[in-house]
N, C-alpha and C positions, 0 to 999 in steps of 0.2 A: 252176327253183326250186333254189337252192343249199342240198345235201342235209348238206354238211360243217359244223361247227361252227365258227365263226371267232371263239370266245372270248378275247377279250383277257386278258391276265396279270392285269391289274388285278380284272378281272371275278371271274376263279376264284380269287384271292386273297381280294377279299371274299367268295366265296361260302363258302370251306374257313374263314375267319376267323369270320363267321356261326355255321355248324354247330359251330365248336370252341366257339364261346363259350355256344351254346346248349347243348351235352351238359355242359359243365363247370357251367352253371349248373342244369342240372336233376340233376345229382349233388349241387351244395351243397345243392337244395332237398330230395332225398330224406335227405340226411345231417342236414340241420337237424329235418326231420320225425320222424325215427328219434331224434334226441336229445330233442325234447320228448317223445316216446313212454316214454323211458328216463328223464326226469326230470330229465336232464342240462343245463346252460346251455349254449347255442351262444356261438362266440365272434363278436364283432361283424362280424369281415373276413369270416366264412361267410355269416353273415345279409346282408351287401351284394353279395356275389357273387349269392346267391340271388335277392335283390329287384331287382337292376338289371342281371342277365346278360341273361333271356331280351326286355326292351325292347330292350337294346342289340342285341342279335341281331335282332331284329326289325326296326329302323331299318336294319341293315346290308344285311338283306335287299331292303328297300323299295328301296335304293340300287343295289342289283345290278339290278331290276327297272327302276328308271327309266333305268340307263344299257343294259340290252340295249333297252329300246323305243327308246331313242333310237339306235342303231346300226341297229334294224332299219328306221326310217322312213327313216334316210339311206341306207340301200342300196336302198330300193325307187324 
């Protein structure tokens, strides 16, 4: 069994991209909730990031999983 992780650059980039999008989306969501609590109108761009960021990050992580499964199946 190969213990070294042979993670291609594309998978690594997708993983970091998904993580970054998730963090930015969560920060936008917290900001929107704080603005709502303070009764300040949130900008539409901030609402869009909060609304679409987490599903996009989830889709990217699913793509990483599929690529990882394909690579493991190919190596077996």
